C-alpha positions as CSV (number, residue, x, y, z in Angstrom):
1,M,-30.6,35.3,87.3
2,T,-31.4,35.7,83.5
3,A,-34.7,34.4,82.2
4,P,-34.9,32.1,79.1
5,K,-35.2,33.7,75.7
6,G,-38.9,34.4,74.9
7,F,-39.9,35.2,78.3
8,D,-40.3,38.5,80.0
9,R,-38.7,39.0,83.4
10,I,-41.1,40.6,85.7
11,E,-40.1,41.9,89.1
12,A,-42.6,41.1,91.8
13,A,-43.7,44.2,93.8
14,D,-44.1,42.8,97.2
15,E,-45.8,39.9,99.0
16,G,-49.0,41.9,99.5
17,S,-50.0,42.2,95.8
18,P,-50.4,38.6,94.3
19,D,-52.7,39.7,91.5
20,R,-49.9,39.8,89.0
21,R,-49.0,36.2,89.8
22,D,-52.5,34.9,89.6
23,R,-53.1,36.6,86.3
24,G,-50.2,34.7,84.8
25,R,-51.5,31.3,86.0
26,A,-54.9,32.1,84.7
27,Q,-53.5,32.8,81.2
28,N,-51.9,29.3,81.1
29,G,-55.2,27.6,81.8
30,A,-54.3,26.6,85.4
31,D,-56.3,27.4,88.4
32,P,-55.0,30.3,90.3
33,G,-53.4,29.1,93.5
34,P,-51.1,30.2,96.1
35,A,-48.0,32.1,95.0
36,L,-44.8,30.3,94.4
37,A,-42.9,29.6,97.6
38,P,-40.2,31.9,98.3
39,L,-36.7,30.8,97.5
40,A,-34.8,29.2,100.4
41,A,-33.2,31.8,102.5
42,G,-29.5,31.8,102.5
43,R,-26.5,33.9,102.2
44,N,-27.1,34.6,98.5
45,A,-30.9,34.8,98.7
46,M,-32.5,36.8,96.0
47,P,-35.9,38.4,95.7
48,R,-38.8,36.3,94.6
49,R,-39.5,36.4,90.9
50,T,-42.2,35.2,88.5
51,L,-41.8,34.2,84.8
52,A,-44.6,35.2,82.5
53,P,-44.8,33.0,79.4
54,R,-45.3,34.2,75.8
55,R,-48.1,32.8,73.7
56,G,-47.1,30.5,70.7
57,W,-43.9,28.9,72.2
58,L,-43.4,25.2,72.5
59,F,-42.7,25.3,76.2
60,D,-44.6,27.7,78.4
61,L,-42.8,26.7,81.7
62,S,-46.0,25.5,83.2
63,W,-44.0,22.5,84.5
64,I,-42.8,24.8,87.2
65,S,-46.2,24.5,88.7
66,D,-47.3,21.4,90.6
67,T,-49.8,20.3,87.9
68,P,-48.6,20.7,84.2
69,S,-51.2,21.6,81.6
70,P,-52.7,18.9,79.2
71,L,-51.3,20.8,76.2
72,M,-47.8,20.6,77.7
73,Q,-48.1,16.9,78.2
74,T,-49.1,16.4,74.6
75,R,-46.2,18.4,73.3
76,L,-43.8,16.4,75.5
77,A,-45.1,13.1,74.2
78,V,-44.5,14.2,70.6
79,V,-41.1,15.8,71.0
80,A,-39.5,13.3,73.3
81,P,-39.1,10.5,70.7
82,L,-37.7,13.0,68.2
83,M,-35.2,14.2,70.7
84,L,-34.2,10.7,71.6
85,A,-33.6,9.8,67.9
86,A,-31.5,12.9,67.4
87,V,-29.3,12.0,70.4
88,L,-28.8,8.4,69.2
89,Q,-27.9,9.6,65.7
90,A,-25.4,12.1,67.1
91,Q,-23.7,9.2,68.9
92,E,-23.1,7.2,65.6
93,P,-19.9,8.1,63.6
94,P,-20.7,10.3,60.6
95,A,-20.9,8.6,57.2
96,G,-18.0,9.3,54.9
97,Q,-15.6,10.1,57.6
98,G,-13.0,7.6,56.3
99,P,-12.2,3.9,56.2
100,T,-11.8,1.9,59.3
101,P,-8.3,0.9,60.6
102,Q,-8.8,-2.6,59.2
103,Q,-9.7,-1.3,55.8
104,Q,-6.6,1.0,55.8
105,L,-4.4,-2.0,56.7
106,E,-5.8,-4.1,53.8
107,K,-5.3,-1.2,51.4
108,L,-1.6,-0.8,52.5
109,K,-1.0,-4.5,52.0
110,A,-2.4,-4.4,48.5
111,E,-0.3,-1.4,47.6
112,K,2.8,-3.2,48.9
113,Q,2.1,-6.2,46.7
114,R,1.7,-4.0,43.7
115,L,5.0,-2.3,44.3
116,Q,6.7,-5.6,44.7
117,R,5.4,-6.8,41.3
118,E,6.6,-3.6,39.6
119,I,10.0,-4.1,41.1
120,E,10.2,-7.6,39.8
121,F,9.1,-6.5,36.4
122,A,11.8,-3.8,36.3
123,K,14.5,-6.3,37.3
124,K,13.5,-8.7,34.5
125,R,13.6,-5.9,32.0
126,A,17.0,-4.8,33.2
127,Q,18.3,-8.4,32.8
128,Q,16.9,-8.7,29.3
129,A,18.4,-5.3,28.3
130,S,21.8,-6.4,29.5
131,G,21.5,-9.7,27.7
132,L,20.5,-8.0,24.4
133,L,23.4,-5.6,24.7
134,S,25.9,-8.5,25.3
135,N,24.5,-10.4,22.3
136,K,25.0,-7.3,20.2
137,F,28.7,-7.1,20.9
138,R,29.2,-10.8,21.0
139,R,30.7,-12.4,17.9
140,G,28.7,-14.8,15.9
141,A,25.2,-14.8,14.5
142,P,22.6,-13.4,16.9
143,K,19.6,-15.4,17.8
144,F,16.1,-13.9,17.4
145,R,12.8,-15.2,18.3
146,S,9.9,-14.4,15.9
147,I,6.3,-15.2,15.4
148,N,4.3,-15.7,12.2
149,A,1.9,-12.8,12.2
150,G,0.8,-13.4,8.6
151,K,0.7,-10.9,5.8
152,P,-1.5,-7.9,5.2
153,G,-4.3,-8.3,2.8
154,G,-2.6,-5.9,0.3
155,M,0.5,-8.1,0.1
156,L,-1.1,-11.5,-0.4
157,S,-1.0,-11.1,-4.2
158,T,1.6,-8.7,-5.5
159,M,2.1,-10.5,-8.9
160,P,0.1,-9.0,-11.8
161,K,-2.6,-11.2,-13.2
162,P,-1.8,-13.0,-16.4
163,V,-2.9,-11.1,-19.4
164,K,-4.5,-12.9,-22.3
165,R,-3.2,-11.3,-25.5
166,K,-5.6,-10.6,-28.5
167,P,-3.8,-11.4,-31.7
168,A,-4.6,-9.3,-34.8
169,R,-6.7,-10.7,-37.6
170,V,-7.5,-9.8,-41.1
171,G,-10.7,-7.7,-41.2
172,T,-13.5,-7.7,-43.7
173,P,-13.8,-4.9,-46.3
174,E,-16.7,-3.5,-44.3
175,E,-14.7,-3.5,-41.0
176,M,-11.7,-1.7,-42.7
177,K,-13.9,1.2,-43.9
178,V,-13.2,3.6,-41.0
179,G,-13.2,7.4,-41.2
180,G,-14.6,7.6,-44.7
181,G,-11.8,5.5,-46.3
182,D,-10.0,2.2,-46.5
183,A,-7.7,1.9,-43.4
184,M,-4.5,-0.1,-43.4
185,V,-4.9,-1.0,-39.7
186,V,-7.9,-0.6,-37.4
187,V,-7.3,-0.3,-33.6
188,N,-10.3,-0.1,-31.2
189,R,-12.4,1.2,-34.2
190,R,-9.8,3.8,-35.0
191,G,-8.2,3.7,-38.5
192,I,-4.6,4.1,-39.4
193,G,-4.2,5.2,-43.0
194,E,-1.4,4.0,-45.3
195,K,-0.4,7.6,-46.1
196,V,0.5,8.4,-42.5
197,F,2.4,5.1,-42.2
198,N,4.4,5.9,-45.3
199,D,5.2,9.5,-44.3
200,V,6.5,8.5,-40.8
201,S,8.5,5.6,-42.3
202,E,10.1,7.9,-44.9
203,Y,11.0,10.4,-42.1
204,L,12.8,7.7,-40.1
205,M,14.6,6.5,-43.2
206,S,15.7,10.0,-44.1
207,Y,18.2,10.2,-41.2
208,T,18.9,6.4,-40.8
209,P,19.2,5.1,-44.4
210,Q,21.0,2.0,-43.2
211,A,18.0,0.9,-41.1
212,R,16.2,-2.2,-42.2
213,P,12.7,-1.5,-43.7
214,E,11.0,-4.3,-41.7
215,L,12.2,-2.9,-38.4
216,V,11.2,0.6,-39.4
217,A,7.7,-0.7,-40.2
218,N,7.5,-2.5,-36.9
219,R,8.5,0.7,-35.0
220,V,6.1,3.0,-36.8
221,L,3.1,0.7,-36.6
222,Y,3.7,0.1,-32.8
223,D,3.7,3.8,-32.2
224,L,0.6,4.4,-34.3
225,I,-1.3,1.5,-32.8
226,R,-0.4,2.7,-29.3
227,I,-1.7,6.2,-30.0
228,E,-4.9,5.2,-31.8
229,G,-5.7,2.5,-29.3
230,V,-5.7,5.0,-26.4
231,V,-7.7,7.5,-28.4
232,G,-10.3,4.8,-29.2
233,S,-10.7,4.2,-25.4
234,F,-11.8,7.8,-24.9
235,V,-14.5,8.5,-27.4
236,D,-16.0,11.5,-25.6
237,N,-13.1,13.1,-23.8
238,Q,-12.4,16.5,-22.2
239,A,-9.4,17.0,-24.5
240,K,-11.6,18.0,-27.4
241,V,-13.4,20.7,-25.3
242,Y,-10.1,22.2,-23.9
243,L,-8.5,22.1,-27.3
244,A,-11.4,23.9,-28.9
245,E,-11.3,26.8,-26.5
246,A,-7.5,27.2,-26.5
247,L,-6.4,26.4,-30.1
248,D,-7.3,29.8,-31.7
249,K,-5.6,31.7,-28.8
250,L,-2.4,29.7,-29.2
251,Q,-2.3,30.1,-33.0
252,S,-3.0,33.9,-32.7
253,G,-0.7,34.4,-29.8
254,A,-3.4,35.6,-27.4
255,M,-2.4,32.7,-25.1
256,S,1.2,31.8,-24.5
257,F,2.3,28.2,-24.4
258,A,3.6,28.7,-20.9
259,D,0.1,29.6,-19.7
260,A,-1.4,26.7,-21.7
261,A,1.2,24.2,-20.2
262,K,0.3,25.6,-16.7
263,N,-3.5,25.4,-17.1
264,Y,-3.8,22.3,-19.3
265,G,-0.5,20.3,-19.1
266,T,2.5,19.3,-21.2
267,V,4.3,16.2,-22.4
268,Q,6.9,14.1,-20.5
269,G,10.3,15.6,-20.6
270,A,9.2,19.2,-20.8
271,D,9.5,21.8,-18.0
272,E,6.7,23.6,-16.3
273,S,6.5,26.2,-19.0
274,G,6.3,23.6,-21.8
275,Q,9.8,24.0,-23.1
276,L,11.0,20.8,-24.7
277,T,14.1,19.7,-26.7
278,V,13.1,17.1,-29.4
279,T,15.8,14.9,-30.7
280,R,15.9,12.1,-33.2
281,N,14.8,8.7,-31.7
282,S,13.1,10.7,-29.0
283,V,11.1,9.0,-26.2
284,Q,8.0,10.9,-27.6
285,G,7.9,8.4,-30.5
286,P,8.3,8.5,-34.3
287,F,5.0,10.2,-34.9
288,F,5.7,13.1,-32.5
289,E,9.1,13.6,-34.0
290,F,7.6,13.6,-37.5
291,M,5.1,16.3,-36.6
292,A,7.7,18.4,-34.8
293,F,10.3,18.3,-37.5
294,S,7.7,18.8,-40.2
295,T,6.7,22.2,-38.6
296,A,8.6,25.3,-39.7
297,V,10.6,27.4,-37.2
298,G,8.3,30.0,-35.6
299,Q,5.1,28.2,-36.7
300,V,2.5,26.3,-34.6
301,S,1.7,22.8,-35.7
302,R,-1.8,21.4,-36.1
303,P,-3.2,19.4,-33.2
304,F,-2.2,15.7,-33.3
305,A,-2.8,12.8,-31.0
306,T,-0.4,11.3,-28.5
307,P,-0.8,8.4,-26.1
308,K,-1.9,10.9,-23.4
309,G,-3.9,13.5,-25.3
310,Y,-3.8,16.1,-28.1
311,A,-0.6,18.1,-28.5
312,V,0.2,21.4,-30.1
313,V,3.8,22.3,-30.8
314,K,5.4,25.6,-31.6
315,V,9.0,25.3,-33.0
316,E,11.3,27.9,-31.6
317,E,14.7,26.9,-33.0
318,L,16.3,24.2,-35.1
319,V,19.8,23.2,-34.0
320,K,21.6,21.4,-36.8
321,G,24.0,18.6,-35.8
322,K,27.0,17.1,-37.6
323,S,24.6,14.7,-39.1
324,A,20.9,14.5,-39.6
325,S,20.5,12.1,-36.8
326,L,22.0,14.7,-34.3
327,D,19.5,17.5,-35.2
328,Q,17.5,19.0,-32.3
329,L,14.4,21.2,-32.0
330,K,13.8,23.8,-29.3
331,C,10.0,24.0,-29.1
332,S,7.1,24.7,-26.7
333,V,4.4,22.0,-26.2
334,A,0.9,22.2,-24.8
335,L,-0.9,18.9,-24.0
336,F,-4.7,18.5,-23.6
337,K,-5.2,15.3,-21.7
338,F,-7.9,12.8,-22.5
339,S,-8.7,12.4,-18.8
340,S,-7.6,14.0,-15.6
341,D,-7.7,10.6,-13.8
342,E,-4.2,9.2,-14.0
343,A,-5.3,5.7,-13.1
344,E,-7.8,5.6,-16.0
345,M,-5.1,6.8,-18.4
346,T,-2.6,4.3,-17.2
347,E,-5.1,1.5,-17.5
348,A,-6.0,2.4,-21.1
349,Q,-2.3,2.6,-22.1
350,Y,-1.5,-0.7,-20.5
351,A,-4.4,-2.4,-22.3
352,V,-2.9,-1.3,-25.6
353,T,0.8,-2.0,-24.9
354,S,0.1,-5.4,-23.4
355,G,-1.7,-6.7,-26.6
356,Q,-5.3,-6.5,-25.4
357,A,-6.4,-4.0,-28.1
358,D,-8.7,-5.1,-31.0
359,V,-6.4,-4.9,-34.0
360,L,-7.6,-5.6,-37.6
361,V,-5.3,-5.5,-40.7
362,R,-6.1,-5.2,-44.3
363,D,-4.3,-8.3,-45.5
364,Q,-1.5,-10.7,-44.7
365,T,1.1,-8.3,-46.1
366,V,0.2,-5.8,-43.4
367,M,0.1,-8.6,-40.9
368,A,3.7,-9.3,-41.6
369,K,4.6,-5.7,-40.8
370,L,3.0,-5.7,-37.4
371,P,5.1,-6.0,-34.3
372,A,5.4,-9.4,-32.8
373,L,3.2,-8.3,-29.9
374,Y,0.1,-8.0,-32.2
375,R,0.8,-10.7,-34.8
376,A,-1.0,-14.0,-34.6
377,Q,1.3,-16.7,-33.3
378,T,1.9,-19.4,-35.9
379,A,3.4,-22.8,-35.2
380,P,7.1,-23.1,-36.2
381,A,7.7,-24.9,-39.4
382,S,8.7,-28.5,-38.7
383,R,12.3,-29.3,-39.8
384,P,12.6,-32.3,-42.2
385,A,13.7,-35.4,-40.4
386,G,17.3,-36.1,-41.2
387,P,19.1,-39.4,-41.0
388,T,19.7,-40.8,-37.6
389,Q,23.1,-40.9,-36.0
390,A,23.4,-44.6,-36.5
391,A,22.7,-44.2,-40.2
392,Q,25.3,-41.5,-40.5
393,I,27.9,-43.6,-38.7
394,A,27.1,-46.6,-41.0
395,T,27.6,-44.4,-44.1
396,M,30.9,-43.1,-42.9
397,K,32.1,-46.6,-42.1
398,A,31.2,-47.7,-45.6
399,Q,33.2,-44.8,-47.0
400,L,36.1,-45.7,-44.8
401,Q,36.0,-49.3,-45.9
402,K,36.3,-48.3,-49.5
403,L,39.3,-46.2,-48.7
404,V,41.0,-49.1,-46.9
405,S,40.2,-51.4,-49.8
406,A,41.8,-48.9,-52.2
407,G,45.0,-48.8,-50.1
408,E,44.3,-45.3,-48.7
409,G,43.5,-46.3,-45.1
410,Q,46.3,-44.1,-43.7
411,G,45.4,-41.0,-45.8
412,A,44.1,-37.7,-44.5
413,E,40.5,-38.4,-45.6
414,A,40.5,-41.7,-43.8
415,K,41.8,-40.1,-40.7
416,Q,39.0,-37.4,-40.8
417,L,36.4,-40.1,-41.2
418,R,37.7,-42.0,-38.2
419,A,37.6,-38.8,-36.1
420,K,34.0,-38.1,-37.1
421,I,32.9,-41.6,-36.4
422,Q,34.4,-41.5,-33.0
423,A,32.9,-38.1,-32.1
424,M,29.4,-39.1,-33.3
425,S,29.6,-42.3,-31.4
426,Q,30.5,-40.5,-28.2
427,R,27.7,-38.0,-28.7
428,A,25.2,-40.7,-29.3
429,R,26.2,-42.4,-26.1
430,A,26.0,-39.2,-24.1
431,Q,22.4,-38.5,-25.5
432,G,21.3,-42.0,-24.5
433,S,20.8,-43.2,-28.0
434,D,22.8,-46.3,-27.7
435,A,19.8,-48.2,-29.0
436,D,20.3,-46.7,-32.4
437,I,23.8,-48.0,-32.6
438,K,23.9,-51.8,-32.5
439,A,26.6,-53.1,-30.3
440,K,28.7,-55.5,-32.1
441,P,31.8,-57.4,-30.8
442,P,34.9,-55.9,-32.3
443,Q,36.3,-57.8,-35.3
444,D,39.8,-58.0,-36.4
445,S,39.0,-56.2,-39.6
446,D,37.5,-53.3,-37.6
447,R,40.7,-53.0,-35.5
448,K,42.7,-53.1,-38.7
449,D,40.5,-50.5,-40.5
450,F,40.4,-48.1,-37.6
451,D,44.0,-48.7,-36.7
452,S,43.0,-48.5,-33.1
453,K,44.8,-49.9,-30.1
454,P,43.1,-51.7,-27.2
455,I,42.2,-49.6,-24.3
456,K,44.1,-50.4,-21.1
457,R,42.3,-49.9,-17.9
458,A,44.2,-48.0,-15.2
459,T,44.9,-50.1,-12.1
460,K,45.6,-48.8,-8.7
461,P,49.1,-49.5,-7.5
462,A,49.2,-51.9,-4.6
463,K,50.0,-50.5,-1.3
464,P,53.4,-51.3,0.0
465,A,53.4,-54.0,2.6
466,G,54.1,-52.5,5.9
467,R,53.0,-52.2,9.4
468,Q,49.4,-51.1,9.8
469,G,48.4,-48.5,12.3
470,G,49.7,-45.1,13.2
471,G,51.7,-46.0,16.3
472,N,55.4,-45.7,16.6
């Protein structure tokens, strides 16, 4: 027999030496008594043994004796409830082991319902898809259902706001003194001299001598007003700074026009390297043409203003045409823009081209040369009131009566008067002015004078008498 862990197995020597047994009982605090009774004799009887406890353990096997120790009783009283709680807890199902069968059944039912809903939804979609496909191949106008979702905020007002035009006016002598001299036109406090106007006008007339002078003046002033109006909107601009640092290099050849076009910009119609073909009546405008054609081949022009900035032109080649109006210039152009903000540039140009610029003219003679966009609107001259139609008809009748009295009622002149009287009478009735013509009963003399025949009204032919109905 194997002793519990923590105890030493001690073999008893013989029945005659009980001192070892008594020593063990004395160590446990019990009175030394008689030795343990020998085990019942039997076929498998074993020698008598004694277990010696070890100090510090929970159980010291003193319960084997007839009277357990008080310390052992205290330990049992404390440990017994704890052991009972542990046994009861072990009998309960562990938490988190899984749902109960009832919960599993409910979960399966819910999953079944979800799958049934998905199947019904898929069936409806399949039916709708087949219906749309059949409507697509069916003849006739398809039917669509739509909703009014409104419009985005940016699409509510797409029409531009109405612009109130500022008509030009005649300026005072003090207002016309701009730039150290008397200006012909002042636009946004920028003056247009009469010399520039005359030079550009003469240039246009040089290759279009048949052009009307008033139309040439309108075109030149419109271009100059457009340029100076934009320049006046950018008093302190970056173009002056860029032009100052690049002009000497362009004139000396230290900087090529291709580099200038790449770093600063070029005009509309030119390629990336600034190459441009300038023709007569170019989109660049009369002033740009005048400056380009006034520059000698191989030379660099002086800087001049355009609606987008200051331009510098180098003429490479002059291609002569069959006539002066077909001449062309191969040149390089560098443009120094007033502003790098395209929206700001567009707004300034629109303000000038829509008639919102402040335009002053020297006198009424210059006012008459302005384009209609900038001229002050004047009321149209009233036409003198002529005789009424009734008075004209009465006069022609009097003339006709004289011809009849003179025996010329059937002549060519009388026939023309009759036709005019009839036409004017019909026109008066169509315009609703019958009140001007007094209705008079026809007289015999009138019939004789006009040699007119009575008008016969058309009558419907009577239906032939017959059997009514459509039956046989």
